[in-house]
C-alpha positions as CSV (number, residue, x, y, z in Angstrom):
1,K,-16.7,-25.7,-12.9
2,A,-18.4,-23.9,-10.0
3,C,-21.6,-22.1,-9.3
4,L,-21.1,-18.3,-9.5
5,V,-23.2,-16.2,-7.0
6,D,-22.7,-12.5,-7.8
7,K,-24.3,-10.3,-5.2
8,D,-24.8,-7.4,-7.6
9,A,-26.4,-9.5,-10.3
10,L,-28.6,-11.4,-7.8
11,E,-29.8,-8.4,-5.8
12,W,-29.9,-5.3,-8.0
13,P,-33.1,-5.8,-10.0
14,L,-35.2,-6.3,-6.9
15,A,-33.1,-3.9,-4.7
16,N,-33.6,-1.1,-7.3
17,C,-37.4,-1.6,-7.2
18,A,-37.3,-1.5,-3.4
19,L,-35.2,1.6,-3.3
20,T,-37.5,3.4,-5.8
21,A,-40.6,2.4,-3.8
22,A,-39.0,3.7,-0.6
23,G,-37.8,6.9,-2.3
24,A,-34.2,6.0,-1.4
25,A,-30.9,5.6,-3.1
26,K,-28.2,2.9,-2.8
27,D,-25.9,5.4,-1.0
28,D,-28.6,6.0,1.6
29,A,-28.7,4.5,5.1
30,Y,-31.9,2.7,4.1
31,Y,-30.0,0.4,1.7
32,N,-27.5,-0.5,4.4
33,S,-30.1,-1.2,7.1
34,Q,-33.0,-2.7,5.1
35,I,-31.7,-4.2,1.8
36,K,-28.0,-5.2,2.1
37,P,-28.4,-7.7,5.0
38,S,-31.2,-9.5,3.0
39,A,-29.0,-9.4,-0.2
40,Y,-26.2,-11.2,1.6
41,E,-28.6,-13.7,3.2
42,T,-29.9,-14.5,-0.3
43,C,-26.4,-15.1,-1.6
44,F,-25.6,-17.4,1.3
45,R,-28.9,-19.4,0.9
46,V,-28.1,-19.9,-2.8
47,A,-24.6,-21.0,-2.0
48,A,-25.8,-23.4,0.7
49,Q,-28.2,-25.1,-1.7
50,N,-25.4,-25.6,-4.3
51,C,-23.0,-26.9,-1.7
52,A,-25.6,-29.4,-0.5
53,A,-25.9,-30.5,-4.1
54,G,-22.2,-31.2,-4.2
55,L,-21.2,-28.1,-6.3
56,D,-18.3,-25.8,-5.7
57,V,-19.4,-22.2,-5.2
58,V,-17.8,-18.8,-5.8
59,I,-19.6,-15.9,-4.1
60,V,-18.6,-12.4,-5.4
61,A,-19.4,-9.5,-3.0
62,P,-17.6,-6.7,-1.1
63,F,-18.0,-8.4,2.4
64,T,-16.5,-5.2,3.9
65,S,-18.6,-5.3,7.1
66,L,-18.6,-9.1,7.5
67,V,-14.8,-9.6,7.3
68,K,-14.4,-7.5,10.4
69,D,-15.5,-10.6,12.3
70,S,-12.5,-13.0,12.8
71,T,-14.9,-16.0,12.9
72,F,-16.7,-15.1,9.6
73,L,-15.1,-18.0,7.6
74,E,-15.6,-20.5,10.4
75,A,-19.3,-19.6,10.5
76,L,-19.7,-20.0,6.7
77,A,-17.9,-23.3,6.7
78,K,-20.3,-24.7,9.3
79,R,-23.3,-23.3,7.4
80,F,-22.2,-24.7,4.1
81,G,-20.6,-27.9,5.3
82,A,-17.6,-27.0,3.1
83,R,-14.1,-25.6,3.2
84,V,-14.2,-21.8,2.8
85,A,-11.5,-19.4,1.8
86,L,-11.5,-15.7,1.3
87,L,-9.8,-14.0,-1.7
88,W,-9.4,-10.3,-0.9
89,V,-9.2,-8.7,-4.3
90,C,-8.0,-5.1,-4.4
91,A,-6.4,-2.5,-6.6
92,D,-5.1,1.0,-6.2
93,P,-7.8,3.8,-6.2
94,E,-7.0,5.0,-9.7
95,A,-7.4,1.5,-11.2
96,L,-10.7,0.9,-9.3
97,A,-12.1,4.2,-10.5
98,R,-11.1,3.5,-14.1
99,R,-12.7,0.1,-14.1
100,Q,-15.9,1.4,-12.6
101,R,-16.2,4.0,-15.3
102,Q,-15.5,1.4,-18.0
103,R,-18.1,-1.1,-17.0
104,H,-21.0,1.4,-16.8
105,A,-23.0,-0.7,-14.4
106,D,-26.4,0.7,-13.3
107,Q,-25.7,-0.2,-9.6
108,D,-22.6,2.1,-9.6
109,T,-24.3,5.2,-8.3
110,S,-20.9,6.8,-7.6
111,V,-17.2,6.2,-8.3
112,K,-15.7,5.0,-5.0
113,V,-11.9,5.3,-4.6
114,T,-11.6,4.7,-0.8
115,L,-10.0,1.3,-0.1
116,P,-11.7,-0.7,2.7
117,A,-9.8,-2.0,5.7
118,R,-8.2,-5.5,5.3
119,P,-10.1,-8.4,6.8
120,V,-9.3,-9.5,10.3
121,C,-10.1,-13.1,9.3
122,P,-7.7,-15.3,7.3
123,H,-7.5,-14.4,3.6
124,V,-5.4,-14.4,0.5
125,L,-4.6,-10.9,-0.9
126,V,-5.0,-10.5,-4.7
127,D,-3.8,-7.1,-5.8
128,T,-4.8,-6.6,-9.4
129,S,-3.5,-3.0,-9.8
130,A,-0.9,-4.1,-12.4
131,I,-2.7,-7.2,-13.7
132,R,-3.9,-6.9,-17.4
133,E,-7.3,-8.2,-18.3
134,A,-5.8,-11.1,-20.2
135,E,-4.0,-12.2,-17.1
136,M,-7.0,-12.1,-14.7
137,R,-8.0,-15.8,-15.3
138,S,-4.5,-17.2,-14.5
139,T,-4.3,-14.8,-11.5
140,A,-7.6,-16.1,-10.1
141,V,-6.7,-19.7,-10.6
142,D,-3.4,-19.2,-8.8
143,A,-5.1,-17.3,-5.9
144,V,-7.7,-20.1,-5.5
145,T,-4.9,-22.7,-5.5
146,R,-3.0,-20.8,-2.8
147,A,-6.1,-20.3,-0.7
148,F,-6.8,-24.1,-0.6
149,S,-3.2,-25.3,-0.5
150,T,-3.4,-26.0,3.3
151,T,-6.2,-27.3,5.5
152,Q,-5.4,-24.9,8.3
153,T,-6.2,-21.2,8.2
154,T,-3.1,-19.1,8.6
155,G,-2.3,-16.0,10.6
156,R,-1.7,-12.4,9.8
157,V,1.8,-11.0,9.7
158,L,3.1,-7.5,9.5
159,C,6.5,-6.7,8.2
160,A,7.6,-3.2,9.4
161,G,10.6,-1.0,9.5
162,H,13.4,-0.4,7.0
163,V,12.7,-0.4,3.3
164,C,14.7,0.8,0.4
165,V,15.5,0.4,-3.3
166,D,18.8,-1.4,-3.7
167,V,21.2,-0.5,-6.5
168,V,23.1,-3.8,-6.6
169,L,26.6,-4.0,-8.1
170,E,27.2,-7.7,-8.7
171,G,30.6,-9.4,-9.0
172,C,32.6,-6.5,-7.5
173,G,36.4,-6.5,-7.1
174,E,37.9,-4.6,-4.1
175,L,39.3,-1.1,-4.3
176,S,43.0,-0.7,-3.7
177,S,42.4,2.8,-2.4
178,R,39.5,5.2,-1.7
179,E,40.0,6.8,-5.2
180,G,40.6,3.5,-7.0
181,Y,38.8,2.0,-10.0
182,C,36.9,-1.2,-9.9
183,E,34.8,-3.1,-12.5
184,V,31.6,-4.9,-11.7
185,Q,30.0,-7.8,-13.6
186,S,26.5,-6.4,-13.7
187,T,24.0,-4.1,-12.0
188,R,20.4,-4.4,-11.0
189,L,17.7,-2.5,-9.3
190,A,15.9,-4.4,-6.5
191,A,13.4,-3.9,-3.6
192,G,15.5,-4.1,-0.5
193,G,15.5,-3.7,3.3
194,S,13.8,-5.7,6.0
195,V,10.2,-5.0,4.9
196,A,10.5,-5.9,1.2
197,N,12.7,-9.0,1.8
198,C,10.8,-10.5,4.7
199,A,7.3,-9.8,3.4
200,S,7.9,-11.2,-0.1
201,T,9.5,-14.4,1.4
202,L,6.7,-14.9,3.8
203,A,4.1,-14.4,1.1
204,S,5.9,-17.0,-1.0
205,L,6.1,-19.5,1.9
206,E,2.5,-19.3,3.1
207,A,-0.9,-17.9,2.2
208,Y,-0.8,-15.5,5.0
209,G,-2.3,-12.1,5.1
210,V,1.1,-10.3,4.9
211,D,1.1,-6.5,5.2
212,A,3.9,-4.0,4.8
213,H,4.3,-1.1,7.2
214,C,6.9,1.6,6.2
215,C,7.3,5.0,4.7
216,V,8.3,5.9,1.1
217,G,8.6,9.1,-0.8
218,D,6.1,10.3,-3.4
219,D,8.7,9.5,-6.1
220,A,9.8,7.0,-8.7
221,F,11.5,4.7,-6.2
222,G,8.5,4.8,-3.9
223,R,6.3,3.7,-6.8
224,F,8.8,1.0,-7.6
225,L,8.4,-0.4,-4.1
226,L,4.6,-0.2,-4.2
227,D,4.5,-2.2,-7.4
228,Y,6.9,-4.7,-5.9
229,F,4.7,-5.3,-2.9
230,R,1.5,-5.7,-5.1
231,E,3.2,-8.1,-7.4
232,N,4.2,-10.3,-4.5
233,S,0.7,-10.3,-2.8
234,V,1.8,-8.1,0.1
235,G,-0.7,-5.6,1.5
236,T,0.1,-1.9,1.1
237,A,-2.6,-0.3,3.3
238,H,0.0,0.6,6.0
239,I,2.6,2.1,3.7
240,N,2.8,5.9,4.1
241,V,3.5,7.7,0.8
242,N,4.6,11.2,1.5
243,E,6.7,13.8,-0.4
244,E,8.2,15.2,2.8
245,H,11.2,12.9,2.5
246,P,12.5,10.7,-0.3
247,T,12.4,7.0,-0.5
248,S,15.5,5.4,1.0
249,T,18.1,4.2,-1.5
250,A,21.1,1.9,-1.0
251,C,24.1,1.0,-3.1
252,L,25.3,-2.6,-2.4
253,P,28.6,-3.8,-3.9
254,V,28.5,-7.6,-3.8
255,Y,32.1,-8.9,-3.9
256,G,32.9,-11.6,-6.4
257,K,35.4,-13.2,-4.1
258,D,33.0,-14.5,-1.4
259,G,29.5,-13.1,-2.2
260,K,29.5,-10.8,0.8
261,R,28.3,-7.2,0.5
262,A,28.7,-3.7,1.8
263,V,26.0,-1.1,2.1
264,Y,26.0,2.7,1.3
265,C,22.5,4.0,2.3
266,A,20.7,7.3,1.9
267,Q,18.1,6.8,4.7
268,G,15.4,9.1,3.5
269,W,12.1,8.2,5.1
270,N,13.7,5.4,7.2
271,A,15.3,8.0,9.5
272,H,11.8,9.2,10.5
273,F,9.8,6.0,10.7
274,V,8.0,5.0,13.8
275,P,5.4,2.1,13.6
276,N,1.8,3.2,14.0
277,V,-0.6,0.3,13.6
278,D,-3.1,-1.7,15.6
279,V,-0.8,-4.5,16.7
280,A,-3.6,-6.6,18.0
281,T,-4.7,-7.4,14.5
282,Y,-1.5,-9.4,13.8
283,D,-0.2,-12.7,15.2
284,A,3.4,-11.7,14.5
285,I,5.2,-8.5,13.6
286,L,8.7,-8.5,12.0
287,L,10.4,-5.2,12.7
288,G,13.7,-4.7,10.9
289,Y,16.9,-2.6,11.4
290,P,16.1,-0.3,14.4
291,H,19.8,0.5,14.9
292,V,19.8,2.5,11.6
293,M,16.5,4.1,12.2
294,P,17.0,7.0,14.7
295,A,13.4,7.8,15.3
296,L,12.7,4.2,16.3
297,R,15.6,3.6,18.7
298,G,15.3,3.6,22.5
299,A,11.9,4.6,24.0
300,P,9.8,4.3,20.9
301,L,10.9,0.7,20.3
302,A,10.5,-0.2,23.9
303,Q,6.9,1.2,23.9
304,F,6.1,-0.6,20.7
305,A,7.4,-3.9,22.1
306,S,5.4,-3.4,25.2
307,R,2.2,-2.8,23.2
308,C,2.8,-6.0,21.3
309,V,3.2,-8.1,24.5
310,E,0.0,-6.5,25.9
311,A,-1.9,-7.5,22.8
312,G,-0.5,-11.0,22.6
313,T,1.4,-10.3,19.4
314,C,4.8,-11.8,18.9
315,L,7.4,-9.1,18.0
316,C,10.3,-10.4,15.9
317,L,13.3,-8.0,15.8
318,D,16.0,-8.0,13.2
319,V,19.1,-6.2,14.6
320,N,20.9,-5.7,11.3
321,E,23.8,-3.3,11.5
322,A,23.8,-3.2,15.4
323,S,26.9,-1.6,16.9
324,D,28.5,-1.3,20.3
325,D,27.9,2.5,20.2
326,Y,25.6,3.3,23.1
327,E,25.0,6.8,21.6
328,M,22.6,4.7,19.5
329,P,20.8,2.7,22.2
330,L,17.7,0.5,21.7
331,G,16.9,1.4,25.3
332,D,19.0,1.5,28.4
333,A,18.3,0.1,31.9
334,S,14.8,-1.4,31.5
335,D,15.5,-1.8,27.8
336,A,13.6,-2.6,24.6
337,Y,14.8,-6.2,24.5
338,E,12.6,-7.4,27.4
339,N,9.5,-7.7,25.3
340,I,11.0,-9.2,22.1
341,G,9.6,-12.6,21.2
342,V,12.3,-13.5,18.6
343,L,15.6,-11.6,18.2
344,H,17.6,-12.2,15.0
345,G,21.0,-11.1,13.9
346,N,24.3,-12.4,12.7
347,L,27.0,-13.1,15.3
348,D,28.7,-9.7,14.9
349,E,25.3,-7.9,15.4
350,A,24.3,-10.1,18.4
351,A,27.6,-9.5,20.1
352,A,27.1,-5.7,19.6
353,C,23.7,-5.9,21.2
354,V,25.3,-7.1,24.4
355,G,28.2,-4.6,24.1
356,R,30.9,-7.3,23.3
357,K,31.5,-7.0,19.6
358,K,34.6,-4.7,20.0
359,E,35.9,-7.0,22.8
360,F,35.7,-10.1,20.7
361,L,37.1,-8.5,17.5
362,E,40.1,-7.2,19.5
363,R,40.6,-10.5,21.2
364,Y,40.9,-12.4,17.9
365,N,42.5,-9.4,15.9
366,I,39.9,-9.4,13.2
367,K,37.6,-6.8,11.6
368,D,34.5,-8.8,11.3
369,G,33.2,-12.4,10.9
370,L,33.0,-13.5,14.6
371,E,31.3,-16.8,13.4
372,N,34.7,-17.9,12.1
373,V,36.4,-17.7,15.5
374,L,34.0,-17.8,18.5
375,S,33.6,-21.1,20.3
376,N,30.2,-22.6,21.2
377,A,30.7,-21.4,24.8
378,E,31.3,-17.8,23.6
379,I,28.2,-17.9,21.3
380,E,26.1,-19.3,24.1
381,S,27.3,-16.5,26.4
382,I,26.0,-13.9,24.0
383,A,22.7,-15.7,23.7
384,R,22.3,-16.0,27.5
385,A,23.0,-12.3,27.9
386,L,20.1,-11.5,25.6
387,L,17.8,-14.0,27.3
388,R,18.6,-12.5,30.6
389,R,17.3,-9.2,29.2
390,G,14.0,-10.8,28.5
391,C,14.0,-12.1,24.9
392,G,11.9,-15.2,24.3
393,V,14.1,-16.7,21.5
394,V,17.4,-15.7,19.9
395,L,18.4,-16.7,16.4
396,F,21.9,-16.2,15.2
397,T,22.9,-16.7,11.6
398,L,26.5,-17.9,11.1
399,G,27.0,-17.5,7.4
400,P,28.2,-20.7,5.8
401,L,28.5,-22.2,9.3
402,G,24.8,-22.5,9.7
403,A,22.6,-21.0,12.5
404,F,22.3,-21.1,16.3
405,A,19.2,-20.7,18.5
406,M,18.4,-20.6,22.2
407,T,15.0,-20.3,24.0
408,N,14.2,-18.7,27.3
409,D,12.2,-20.3,30.2
410,E,8.5,-21.2,29.8
411,P,7.0,-18.1,31.5
412,T,9.1,-15.8,29.2
413,L,8.1,-17.8,26.1
414,R,4.5,-17.6,27.0
415,R,4.7,-13.8,27.6
416,T,6.8,-12.8,24.5
417,L,5.4,-15.3,21.9
418,G,1.8,-14.3,22.7
419,R,-1.0,-16.2,21.0
420,L,1.4,-18.2,18.7
421,N,0.7,-21.9,18.9
422,H,4.4,-22.8,18.7
423,G,6.3,-26.0,19.1
424,L,9.3,-24.7,21.0
425,Q,10.6,-26.2,24.2
426,P,11.8,-23.8,26.9
427,S,15.5,-23.5,27.9
428,H,16.6,-25.3,24.7
429,V,19.6,-24.9,22.3
430,S,20.0,-25.9,18.7
431,R,22.8,-25.4,16.1
432,R,22.2,-26.5,12.5
433,A,24.6,-26.7,9.5
434,A,23.9,-24.7,6.4
435,F,22.6,-26.1,3.2
436,K,25.1,-26.3,0.3
437,A,24.4,-24.0,-2.7
438,D,24.8,-25.3,-6.2
439,G,25.4,-21.9,-7.9
440,A,27.1,-18.6,-7.3
441,I,26.5,-16.9,-4.0
442,D,24.9,-13.5,-3.5
443,T,24.2,-12.8,0.2
444,V,22.0,-9.7,-0.3
445,G,18.8,-10.3,1.7
446,A,20.0,-13.7,3.1
447,G,19.4,-12.7,6.8
448,D,15.9,-11.4,6.0
449,A,15.0,-14.6,4.1
450,F,16.3,-16.7,7.0
451,L,14.1,-14.7,9.5
452,A,11.0,-15.0,7.3
453,G,11.5,-18.8,7.0
454,A,12.1,-19.2,10.7
455,V,9.0,-17.3,11.5
456,A,6.9,-19.3,9.0
457,S,8.1,-22.5,10.7
458,L,7.4,-21.0,14.1
459,L,3.8,-20.0,13.1
460,S,3.2,-23.6,11.8
461,G,4.3,-25.1,15.1
462,G,7.9,-26.2,14.2
463,D,10.3,-27.2,16.9
464,L,13.7,-25.4,17.3
465,D,15.5,-27.6,14.8
466,R,12.8,-27.2,12.2
467,V,12.7,-23.4,12.8
468,L,16.4,-23.1,12.0
469,D,16.2,-25.6,9.1
470,V,13.3,-23.8,7.3
471,G,15.1,-20.5,7.9
472,L,18.3,-21.8,6.4
473,A,16.5,-23.3,3.4
474,A,14.7,-20.0,2.7
475,A,18.0,-18.3,2.9
476,L,19.5,-20.8,0.4
477,W,16.8,-20.0,-2.1
478,R,17.7,-16.4,-1.7
479,V,21.5,-16.6,-2.0
480,D,21.9,-19.5,-4.5
481,A,22.0,-18.1,-8.1
482,S,20.8,-21.5,-9.4
483,R,17.5,-21.2,-7.6
484,S,14.6,-18.8,-7.6
485,S,15.1,-15.8,-5.3
486,R,11.9,-16.8,-3.4
487,P,11.2,-20.2,-1.9
488,P,8.3,-22.5,-2.7
489,R,5.5,-23.1,-0.2
490,R,6.7,-24.0,3.2
491,G,5.3,-27.6,3.0
492,E,7.0,-28.2,-0.3
493,L,10.2,-26.6,1.0
494,E,10.2,-28.9,4.0
495,E,9.9,-31.9,1.7
496,L,12.8,-30.7,-0.4
497,M,15.0,-30.1,2.6
498,G,15.6,-33.9,3.0
499,G,17.4,-34.0,-0.3
500,L,19.6,-31.0,0.3
501,E,23.3,-31.4,1.0
502,R,24.6,-29.8,4.2
503,L,27.9,-28.0,4.3
504,P,30.4,-30.1,6.3
505,T,31.1,-27.5,8.9
506,V,28.9,-28.0,11.9
507,A,27.8,-31.2,13.7
508,R,24.3,-31.3,14.9
509,T,24.2,-30.1,18.5
510,V,21.0,-30.1,20.6
511,Y,20.9,-30.0,24.4
512,D,19.1,-28.4,27.3
513,F,20.6,-25.8,29.7
514,V,19.5,-23.9,32.8
515,A,18.4,-20.4,31.8
């Protein structure tokens, strides 16, 4: 049980009298300047009295102006002598307008459909757009549990870049020719791309304020993605919905032989996306797949990365589908990599970023899968080349062979990781073995889940070993058909990691080097 302090119920009878006496209305400036501050103060006094009596308190109010202060919760915690969490409850404008009309409250002098800006202080997003009335209670209980699941407040993360709807063909054979026939075991429709995969995994791992930033069409697939984000507690305020271009769609054959996948993608809005947000309001930004987003490559990416460094925001870049083709640069001479805090890719993509993928493939006479042939020395040479270009941390996923990471020197880490209170040592190397899956393997979204897990560990102060391990564990939950596609909370996941079996492919290797 808890004491409920509802601002509307507490203030409105007296506020209505005061407005009538002053010849004013609730929508007038008089209310905002003379009545509203006192109404909030009344709520806080009632809450403080109940906290002092040992009672839990729930305050219900808009808080729209107060949550612009990043220290708002800290101030309340000191005043109440209690732990304080903020649940930011929202819904789409249509749902809000419908609910206001249905309740017929006398304080609703107008139907408002403009969504306020997200808080800058730590909060748990609760999007009720698709929640039925019968489910509201369980939704509220889950949100409160998440809000108080950790003793530390968490940061704000933005997942930006490539997003699409995946048409997944599971259990594919391989075509004998371009015009061949091939059966598949099953099909499914899924939210895909960097933004959807990273954001949903991060929101599952931690009670962050996780926002999505991308462009979708005003079409059925765009609405499918918006519903997906809301169902996974991901903010949608920075998603541009526009009929000028369609939502990106991808067809992904997942091969039954080894769980690997190919991609056929209609880029739609992704070909035109350029990030446009206030980067200073986020502790970390995950930006995915710039190589396949023409409007983002080169100068726009370099400028965005520079803005992140200036604001103290760590930019984490996923170089999915990188190629050696310098007709598609991420920036030439003084390039975009110099302000990247964390760069992630598989080994083929990382080699492409330094212009050596083709060289290595020809040397070993293979078409892909450099993780199966490159030596530790060759992997390190790729990592060092990226660090020399200014990256703070490089993370390489090696498929079933695990993952590799290397950090830059202390000044570069300080510059590129910004305000993150990380636990990384400078000029350090780690390689970790993958965790063994118990079920069938589906690698769709594995790299995104790895990056999300690694960033979650980085934000919590994990060292380089722990960053790789949490990333690998998050990826395991994504690819292993015997598990949920999204991992549990990071703390629980870290406890479970001790009981997971490693694949017997890579010995633990950690040592220092001179950058």
